C-alpha positions as CSV (number, residue, x, y, z in Angstrom):
1,X,-25.9,-11.4,71.7
2,X,-23.2,-13.1,69.7
3,X,-25.5,-13.3,66.7
4,X,-26.3,-9.6,66.7
5,X,-22.6,-8.6,66.6
6,X,-22.0,-10.8,63.6
7,X,-24.9,-9.2,61.7
8,X,-23.6,-5.7,62.4
9,X,-20.1,-6.7,61.2
10,X,-21.5,-8.3,58.1
11,X,-23.6,-5.1,57.3
12,X,-20.5,-3.0,57.8
13,X,-18.5,-5.2,55.4
14,X,-21.2,-4.9,52.8
15,X,-21.3,-1.1,53.1
16,X,-17.5,-0.9,52.7
17,X,-17.7,-3.2,49.6
18,X,-20.4,-1.0,48.0
19,X,-18.3,2.2,48.6
20,X,-15.2,0.6,47.1
21,X,-17.1,-0.5,43.9
22,X,-18.6,3.0,43.5
23,X,-15.2,4.6,44.0
24,X,-13.6,2.4,41.4
25,X,-16.3,3.2,38.9
26,X,-15.9,7.0,39.4
27,X,-12.2,6.7,39.2
28,X,-12.5,4.8,35.9
29,X,-14.7,7.6,34.4
30,X,-12.4,10.3,35.6
31,X,-9.3,8.7,34.0
32,X,-11.1,8.1,30.7
33,X,-12.4,11.6,30.4
34,X,-8.9,13.1,30.9
35,X,-7.4,10.9,28.2
36,X,-9.9,12.0,25.5
37,X,-9.0,15.7,25.7
38,X,-5.2,15.3,25.0
39,X,-5.2,16.6,21.4
40,X,-8.5,18.1,20.5
41,X,-7.3,19.4,17.1
42,X,-5.9,16.1,15.8
43,X,-9.3,14.9,14.5
44,X,-9.8,18.1,12.6
45,X,-6.4,17.8,11.0
46,X,-7.1,14.1,10.1
47,X,-10.4,15.2,8.6
48,X,-8.7,18.0,6.6
49,X,-6.2,15.5,5.2
50,X,-8.9,13.0,4.2
51,X,-10.8,15.8,2.5
52,X,-7.7,16.9,0.6
53,X,-7.0,13.3,-0.6
54,X,-10.5,13.2,-2.1
55,X,-10.0,16.4,-4.1
56,X,-10.3,15.7,-7.8
57,X,-7.4,17.0,-9.8
58,X,-7.1,18.0,-13.5
59,X,-4.5,15.3,-14.0
60,X,-5.7,12.6,-16.4
61,X,-3.9,9.3,-16.8
62,X,-5.1,6.6,-19.1
63,X,-8.4,8.3,-19.5
64,X,-9.1,8.5,-15.8
65,X,-9.1,11.8,-13.9
66,X,-7.2,11.3,-10.6
67,X,-7.9,12.5,-7.2
68,X,-5.0,13.5,-4.9
69,X,-4.7,10.1,-3.3
70,X,-4.4,8.4,-6.7
71,X,-2.0,11.1,-7.8
72,X,0.2,10.4,-4.8
73,X,0.1,6.6,-5.6
74,X,1.0,7.3,-9.3
75,X,3.9,9.5,-8.2
76,X,5.2,6.8,-5.9
77,X,4.8,4.0,-8.4
78,X,6.3,5.8,-11.5
79,X,7.9,9.1,-10.5
80,X,8.6,10.1,-14.2
81,X,5.1,9.5,-15.4
82,X,3.2,12.4,-16.9
83,X,-0.5,13.4,-16.9
84,X,-2.3,13.7,-20.3
85,X,-1.3,17.5,-20.4
86,X,2.4,16.6,-20.2
87,X,2.8,17.6,-16.6
88,X,4.8,15.3,-14.3
89,X,2.5,13.5,-11.8
90,X,4.9,14.4,-8.9
91,X,5.1,18.0,-9.9
92,X,1.3,18.1,-10.2
93,X,0.9,16.5,-6.7
94,X,3.1,19.1,-5.1
95,X,1.4,22.0,-6.9
96,X,-2.1,20.8,-5.9
97,X,-1.1,20.1,-2.3
98,X,0.5,23.5,-2.0
99,X,-2.7,25.2,-3.4
100,X,-5.0,23.2,-1.1
101,X,-2.9,24.0,2.0
102,X,-2.5,27.7,1.2
103,X,-6.2,28.0,0.6
104,X,-7.2,26.2,3.8
105,X,-4.5,26.8,6.4
106,X,-2.3,29.4,4.9
107,X,-4.6,32.4,4.6
108,X,-3.3,34.1,7.7
109,X,0.3,33.0,7.0
110,X,0.3,34.3,3.4
111,X,-1.3,37.5,4.3
112,X,1.0,38.0,7.3
113,X,-1.8,38.1,9.9
114,X,-0.1,38.2,13.3
115,X,-3.1,37.0,15.3
116,X,-4.0,34.0,13.1
117,X,-4.4,30.7,15.1
118,X,-2.3,28.7,12.7
119,X,1.2,30.3,12.5
120,X,2.8,27.7,10.2
121,X,2.5,24.1,8.8
122,X,4.6,21.3,7.4
123,X,3.3,18.6,5.1
124,X,5.6,15.6,4.6
125,X,5.3,12.7,2.2
126,X,7.3,10.0,4.1
127,X,8.3,7.6,1.3
128,X,11.1,5.1,1.0
129,X,11.0,5.0,-2.8
130,X,10.6,8.6,-3.9
131,X,13.9,10.4,-3.3
132,X,13.1,13.9,-4.4
133,X,12.3,16.2,-1.3
134,X,8.6,16.2,-0.8
135,X,8.0,18.6,2.1
136,X,5.8,21.7,1.9
137,X,6.5,24.2,4.6
138,X,5.0,27.6,5.3
139,X,5.1,30.2,8.1
140,X,6.6,30.0,11.6
141,X,7.6,26.4,12.3
142,X,8.5,26.7,16.0
143,X,6.6,26.3,19.2
144,X,3.5,24.2,19.9
145,X,1.9,22.1,17.2
146,X,-0.7,19.4,16.7
147,X,-0.3,16.8,14.0
148,X,-1.8,13.8,12.3
149,X,-0.8,11.4,9.6
150,X,-2.6,9.3,7.1
151,X,-1.1,6.1,5.5
152,X,-1.6,5.8,1.8
153,X,-1.2,2.2,0.4
154,X,0.8,2.2,-2.8
155,X,0.9,-1.4,-3.9
156,X,1.7,-4.9,-3.0
157,X,5.4,-4.7,-3.2
158,X,5.9,-1.1,-2.0
159,X,5.7,0.5,1.5
160,X,2.8,2.8,2.3
161,X,3.4,6.6,1.9
162,X,2.8,8.3,5.2
163,X,1.3,11.8,4.7
164,X,1.9,13.8,7.8
165,X,0.7,17.3,8.6
166,X,2.0,19.5,11.5
167,X,0.2,22.7,12.3
168,X,2.1,25.2,14.5
169,X,0.1,27.6,16.6
170,X,0.8,30.4,19.1
171,X,-0.7,30.6,22.6
172,X,-1.8,34.0,23.7
């Protein structure tokens, strides 16, 4: 009799252990799933910024045509440097970034579309070296927003430039 009671108790303990392990696994999956959906638009904004940085400009320096990332670096290294067409690299950087943002995010903002998803945006070049204001702003800059930033290495002795983009939206 004594042996049968021990077997039943042992079986009960094994069943409880199995249930605890299964519960912990399900809890882990539930917590991970919720964390991934925190900011669904952040990846899209990061992709947009990476695409903009690869855009080839019409600024030529020392025989090389620069893309936007290289243009930002040149502006950071030597702010008074000019492109081959005698346009300042920092002025060219701002002009191209404004055009890219207006053509991608600013269509509804520029046209005054009230129901556009993106209501406004702010692009900021966070730099410790370049002292001229380097912020591009459009539209309604209040309410909810999603954002992303991309670090751009400048050189061995200078801090990275952090390019950050905030996109403001309205909830209907």
